[in-house]
Rosetta silent file (secondary structure, phi, psi, omega in degrees, C-alpha in Angstrom):
SEQUENCE: MPVYDIVRTRPNMNARIWWNEFPSEYELHTDGQFTEVVADASEGCTWGACRAAVALDYISGMPRFGLLGGRFTPTTSGQFVLRLPQSPLDVQWWEAAPGRKLGLPGEYGPAVGTGVLGREGEWLDVPSGVLTLHVAAHDEVYSAPVVFVRVARALRSVMSLSSELDAETLDRFQF
SCORE:     score description
SCORE:     0.000 S_00000001
   1 L     0.000  112.054  177.907   40.410    1.276  -79.252 S_00000001
   2 L   -69.114  129.345  174.779   39.123    0.425  -75.762 S_00000001
   3 E  -127.819  130.460 -177.426   36.991    3.171  -74.212 S_00000001
   4 E  -118.489  131.573  175.252   35.605    2.757  -70.696 S_00000001
   5 E  -109.537  131.843 -178.521   32.765    4.788  -69.188 S_00000001
   6 E  -126.706  132.316  175.601   32.455    4.956  -65.400 S_00000001
   7 E  -117.723  127.069  178.892   29.611    6.567  -63.443 S_00000001
   8 E  -121.676  134.710  178.121   30.126    7.266  -59.741 S_00000001
   9 L   -76.749  -25.594  173.083   27.439    8.594  -57.421 S_00000001
  10 L  -127.276  120.439   11.178   30.121   10.134  -55.219 S_00000001
  11 L   -95.444   49.689  178.635   31.492   12.614  -56.108 S_00000001
  12 L    54.070   66.522 -171.678   28.684   12.749  -58.729 S_00000001
  13 E  -141.929  144.580  169.041   30.994   12.282  -61.642 S_00000001
  14 E  -108.495  143.452  178.470   31.182   10.576  -64.988 S_00000001
  15 E  -131.507  146.519  173.233   34.549    9.438  -66.284 S_00000001
  16 E  -130.340  132.344 -179.834   35.709    8.222  -69.666 S_00000001
  17 E  -122.164  127.774  171.203   39.041    6.475  -70.140 S_00000001
  18 E  -102.859  124.217 -174.271   40.715    5.826  -73.481 S_00000001
  19 E  -110.214  127.113 -179.281   43.351    3.106  -73.038 S_00000001
  20 L    55.042   30.686  178.291   46.442    2.836  -75.280 S_00000001
  21 L  -173.427  159.312  162.098   44.831    5.205  -77.742 S_00000001
  22 L  -147.418  145.770 -175.242   43.107    8.531  -77.926 S_00000001
  23 L   -66.235  136.396 -175.167   40.775    9.742  -80.625 S_00000001
  24 H   -64.303  -24.865 -179.025   42.472   12.012  -83.134 S_00000001
  25 H   -68.141  -15.526  177.781   39.615   14.552  -83.057 S_00000001
  26 H   -96.688   -5.210 -173.743   40.690   15.532  -79.516 S_00000001
  27 E   -74.252  136.641  178.242   44.363   15.883  -80.394 S_00000001
  28 L   -84.862  146.845  176.728   45.943   19.327  -80.106 S_00000001
  29 L  -108.709   97.055 -170.631   48.087   20.706  -82.878 S_00000001
  30 L   -98.574   -3.573 -175.211   50.899   22.395  -81.000 S_00000001
  31 L    54.277   31.914  177.021   53.508   22.700  -83.759 S_00000001
  32 L    74.859   13.628 -178.488   55.918   21.061  -81.310 S_00000001
  33 L   -93.122  109.657 -179.355   55.604   23.871  -78.750 S_00000001
  34 E  -133.454  152.095  169.124   55.730   22.438  -75.223 S_00000001
  35 E  -102.666  132.498 -177.823   56.700   23.611  -71.761 S_00000001
  36 E  -106.398  136.635  172.197   58.704   20.992  -69.859 S_00000001
  37 E  -115.673  124.138 -174.723   58.574   20.247  -66.145 S_00000001
  38 E  -116.201  135.967  177.648   61.442   17.990  -65.033 S_00000001
  39 E  -137.664  156.746  173.960   61.666   15.970  -61.813 S_00000001
  40 E   -68.699  135.985  177.100   63.950   13.232  -60.525 S_00000001
  41 L   -72.926  151.368  178.837   62.541    9.785  -61.210 S_00000001
  42 L   -87.849  133.161  179.301   61.733    7.569  -58.228 S_00000001
  43 L   -62.949  131.859  177.563   63.850    4.472  -57.828 S_00000001
  44 L    85.724   -7.423  178.524   61.861    1.322  -58.523 S_00000001
  45 L   -90.692  123.977  178.737   58.913    3.151  -60.117 S_00000001
  46 L  -135.474  143.900  170.729   58.203    1.995  -63.674 S_00000001
  47 L  -126.456  147.928  174.376   55.436    2.555  -66.190 S_00000001
  48 L   -83.365  161.807  175.835   55.145    0.848  -69.534 S_00000001
  49 L   -63.852  132.067  179.059   54.944    2.756  -72.783 S_00000001
  50 E  -162.992  167.356  170.518   51.335    3.711  -73.417 S_00000001
  51 E  -124.802  139.255  179.451   48.841    6.253  -74.667 S_00000001
  52 E  -158.176  159.318  174.160   45.770    7.152  -72.637 S_00000001
  53 E  -143.091  148.781  179.156   43.234    9.909  -72.056 S_00000001
  54 E  -134.212  132.599  172.750   40.861   10.630  -69.180 S_00000001
  55 E  -119.221  129.722  174.228   37.800   12.881  -69.118 S_00000001
  56 E  -115.851  131.551 -177.633   36.088   13.762  -65.831 S_00000001
  57 E  -128.480  102.827  179.827   32.661   15.382  -65.925 S_00000001
  58 E   -81.071  127.956 -169.176   31.309   16.508  -62.541 S_00000001
  59 L  -112.777    6.943  177.574   27.525   16.579  -62.743 S_00000001
  60 L  -110.505  153.536 -179.625   26.387   18.075  -59.452 S_00000001
  61 L    61.180 -133.529  175.445   26.148   21.753  -58.614 S_00000001
  62 L   -77.048  125.336  179.125   28.082   23.716  -61.207 S_00000001
  63 L   -66.341  135.924  177.464   29.113   21.344  -63.988 S_00000001
  64 E  -132.172  143.230 -174.273   32.875   21.100  -64.356 S_00000001
  65 E  -141.684  142.199  172.461   34.739   19.234  -67.059 S_00000001
  66 E  -150.744  144.139  178.862   38.339   18.391  -67.888 S_00000001
  67 E  -136.531  129.256  174.568   40.031   16.135  -70.428 S_00000001
  68 E  -137.560  145.451  174.796   43.740   15.252  -70.617 S_00000001
  69 E  -157.651  156.573 -179.751   45.574   12.636  -72.617 S_00000001
  70 E  -172.467 -169.323 -177.079   49.042   11.851  -73.746 S_00000001
  71 E  -123.638  132.702  174.377   51.798    9.422  -74.445 S_00000001
  72 E  -107.810  131.247  177.337   54.318    8.063  -71.940 S_00000001
  73 E  -123.093  114.889  179.069   57.693    6.883  -73.207 S_00000001
  74 E   -67.352  148.389  175.223   60.027    5.207  -70.689 S_00000001
  75 L  -137.579  175.930  175.614   63.708    6.250  -70.694 S_00000001
  76 L  -110.627   20.215 -174.371   66.835    5.445  -68.703 S_00000001
  77 L   -74.271  -19.003 -174.340   67.666    9.113  -68.013 S_00000001
  78 L    80.109    7.026  179.834   66.717    9.062  -64.328 S_00000001
  79 E  -122.240  146.236  169.948   64.413   12.027  -65.024 S_00000001
  80 E  -105.953  126.105 -178.879   60.653   12.329  -65.392 S_00000001
  81 E  -117.882  121.686  173.868   59.693   14.959  -67.962 S_00000001
  82 E  -101.481  119.104 -179.410   56.130   16.302  -68.191 S_00000001
  83 E  -106.015  112.705 -178.784   55.594   18.094  -71.503 S_00000001
  84 E  -100.373  135.826  176.660   52.639   20.521  -71.425 S_00000001
  85 E   -63.291  137.697 -178.857   51.270   22.074  -74.617 S_00000001
  86 L   -74.156  146.489  176.484   52.045   25.793  -74.697 S_00000001
  87 L   -83.315  163.065    1.750   49.201   28.312  -74.452 S_00000001
  88 L   -89.279  121.106  177.024   47.163   29.845  -75.848 S_00000001
  89 L  -121.994   21.142 -177.377   45.420   26.680  -76.919 S_00000001
  90 L  -105.678   27.290 -176.257   41.982   27.403  -75.502 S_00000001
  91 L  -105.263   -5.114 -178.288   40.598   29.078  -78.607 S_00000001
  92 E   -93.058  124.479  176.325   39.395   26.041  -80.531 S_00000001
  93 E   -73.285  137.923  176.842   35.757   25.081  -80.048 S_00000001
  94 L   -88.681  104.057 -172.148   35.225   21.400  -79.422 S_00000001
  95 L   -63.694  -24.229 -177.407   32.531   20.644  -81.967 S_00000001
  96 L   -73.660  -17.096 -176.516   31.485   17.394  -80.260 S_00000001
  97 L  -146.883  113.805  179.282   30.241   19.174  -77.121 S_00000001
  98 L   -60.167  141.942  177.556   28.709   22.666  -76.914 S_00000001
  99 L    82.291    5.973  178.873   30.274   24.952  -74.320 S_00000001
 100 E  -121.925  148.453 -178.175   33.592   23.104  -74.278 S_00000001
 101 E  -124.236  146.402  171.246   36.896   24.085  -75.802 S_00000001
 102 E   -76.294  146.909  172.749   39.950   22.172  -76.885 S_00000001
 103 L   119.487  170.646 -179.963   43.193   23.167  -75.255 S_00000001
 104 L  -126.067   99.826  177.407   44.898   23.734  -71.930 S_00000001
 105 L   -56.413  145.231 -175.604   44.783   27.346  -70.720 S_00000001
 106 H   -53.968  -35.328 -178.167   48.095   28.440  -69.225 S_00000001
 107 H   -69.518  -12.222  178.206   46.678   28.867  -65.713 S_00000001
 108 H   -90.984  -13.193 -179.118   45.859   25.135  -65.629 S_00000001
 109 H   -55.950  -50.394  177.891   49.455   24.036  -66.336 S_00000001
 110 H   -60.613  -32.807  178.054   50.612   24.206  -62.688 S_00000001
 111 H   -66.369  -39.445  177.167   47.498   22.234  -61.660 S_00000001
 112 H   -63.989  -42.827  176.785   48.393   19.489  -64.127 S_00000001
 113 H   -58.736  -42.306  177.936   51.905   19.422  -62.677 S_00000001
 114 H   -64.208  -41.213  179.734   50.478   19.053  -59.174 S_00000001
 115 H   -64.821  -35.991 -178.075   48.186   16.233  -60.296 S_00000001
 116 H   -85.270  -41.931 -172.110   51.016   14.288  -61.923 S_00000001
 117 H  -101.963  -19.045 -173.258   53.928   15.073  -59.560 S_00000001
 118 E    90.703 -161.176  179.376   52.271   15.985  -56.248 S_00000001
 119 E  -139.771  169.143 -176.285   53.366   18.998  -54.225 S_00000001
 120 L   -49.262  128.513 -178.876   56.105   19.940  -51.802 S_00000001
 121 L    86.470  -13.958 -179.441   56.158   17.511  -48.906 S_00000001
 122 E  -137.750   44.473 -179.069   53.808   15.142  -50.757 S_00000001
 123 E   -66.253  142.970  178.644   55.734   14.242  -53.915 S_00000001
 124 L   -96.688  151.227  176.392   54.427   11.245  -55.848 S_00000001
 125 L   -68.627  133.118  177.055   56.627    8.489  -57.258 S_00000001
 126 L  -132.500  148.775 -178.769   57.312    8.954  -60.964 S_00000001
 127 L   -86.803  171.202  172.159   59.273    6.765  -63.385 S_00000001
 128 L   -76.899  122.564  179.994   62.113    7.684  -65.674 S_00000001
 129 E   159.664 -174.952 -176.801   60.526    8.810  -68.934 S_00000001
 130 E  -123.592  124.644  173.156   58.614   11.459  -70.831 S_00000001
 131 E  -108.343  109.794 -179.528   54.863   12.129  -70.541 S_00000001
 132 E  -106.386  121.367  178.478   53.775   14.362  -73.409 S_00000001
 133 E   -83.804  126.214  179.818   50.225   15.719  -73.312 S_00000001
 134 E  -117.265  -11.404 -173.954   48.562   15.730  -76.727 S_00000001
 135 E  -129.590  130.080  175.483   44.898   15.927  -75.686 S_00000001
 136 E  -158.518  140.938  174.502   43.184   18.599  -73.564 S_00000001
 137 E  -153.246  156.532 -178.013   39.716   20.132  -73.312 S_00000001
 138 E  -149.509  161.070  175.830   37.854   22.165  -70.705 S_00000001
 139 E   -73.274  138.160 -176.645   34.458   23.624  -69.952 S_00000001
 140 L   -61.488  -37.215 -172.681   34.127   27.154  -71.295 S_00000001
 141 L  -106.974  -48.257 -165.180   32.686   28.580  -68.076 S_00000001
 142 L  -101.093   -1.653  177.782   33.104   26.283  -65.075 S_00000001
 143 L   -66.139  155.018 -178.454   36.481   24.579  -65.409 S_00000001
 144 L  -151.904  161.590  178.233   39.030   25.442  -62.769 S_00000001
 145 H   -53.783  -38.485 -178.822   42.581   24.457  -61.826 S_00000001
 146 H   -61.124  -32.336  176.410   41.271   22.055  -59.150 S_00000001
 147 H   -63.022  -40.722 -177.333   39.447   20.109  -61.885 S_00000001
 148 H   -76.554  -22.671  169.435   42.745   19.665  -63.726 S_00000001
 149 H   -62.110  -47.231 -178.820   44.522   18.476  -60.576 S_00000001
 150 H   -66.111  -43.081 -179.450   41.926   15.671  -60.408 S_00000001
 151 H   -65.211  -43.639  179.319   42.029   14.903  -64.141 S_00000001
 152 H   -63.894  -39.297  177.784   45.849   14.824  -64.135 S_00000001
 153 H   -63.317  -41.087  178.610   45.850   12.557  -61.059 S_00000001
 154 H   -66.381  -42.894  178.165   43.426   10.193  -62.820 S_00000001
 155 H   -61.469  -42.795  177.933   45.529   10.198  -66.009 S_00000001
 156 H   -58.098  -44.144  179.535   48.619    9.487  -63.907 S_00000001
 157 H   -62.504  -42.259  178.839   46.836    6.528  -62.285 S_00000001
 158 H   -64.890  -45.521 -178.068   45.823    5.115  -65.664 S_00000001
 159 H   -64.107  -28.496 -176.314   49.333    5.533  -67.094 S_00000001
 160 L   -80.385   -7.628  179.513   50.870    3.774  -64.081 S_00000001
 161 L   -65.862  138.605 -177.092   48.910    0.560  -64.647 S_00000001
 162 L   -92.937   -5.015 -178.180   51.168   -2.288  -65.633 S_00000001
 163 L  -142.687  178.836  178.739   48.546   -4.249  -67.515 S_00000001
 164 L   -62.405  150.859  174.003   45.381   -3.836  -69.533 S_00000001
 165 L   -71.590  146.075  174.143   42.342   -2.324  -67.883 S_00000001
 166 L  -144.934  175.240 -175.314   39.584   -4.741  -66.899 S_00000001
 167 H   -59.690  -40.181 -179.712   36.305   -4.572  -64.953 S_00000001
 168 H   -64.761  -43.247  178.200   37.966   -5.423  -61.615 S_00000001
 169 H   -62.904  -42.382 -179.297   40.605   -2.704  -62.027 S_00000001
 170 H   -64.994  -35.646  177.842   37.945   -0.166  -62.988 S_00000001
 171 H   -62.855  -34.213 -178.909   35.870   -1.006  -59.902 S_00000001
 172 H   -88.765   -8.953 -171.327   38.840   -0.174  -57.651 S_00000001
 173 L   -65.003  131.475 -179.981   39.933    2.853  -59.659 S_00000001
 174 L  -105.522  135.691  177.437   40.129    6.079  -57.646 S_00000001
 175 L  -114.428    0.000    0.000   39.604    9.522  -59.147 S_00000001
């Protein structure tokens, strides 16, 4: 399972990317309960089937952390479906990191939608298919919706890659 660690001095952030896999210890157990956000797919926009996860850890000022991951499955429906795990899923402690919890609090759902789809007047191109989020974690104290806009945007960027990640792609990668 390829895992990539990226350190950027601006905006003082560490990132971890899991490509075509995500570790099972971060996976949420939702019992199939998801909220769906549906948008028209953009003509000519395609993503390949993949699994990926992205964690962003801002290390300056107040520490902020967010982790999202999921599976994208292309379809021919002409629709892009974002499947968000239903709340409340922020009650599980993430044993690997003190002060962090597994799950996606309900107030972060719209932020994830904005990160993946854009916002009115600034919609992003999306392919026909289903993106189901299976992985989510947040900082107990300092996470905020704006963190999840950035994490979702980064996950979207990773999922949209048409080939394997490599050092050159990672150097150009924008978060």
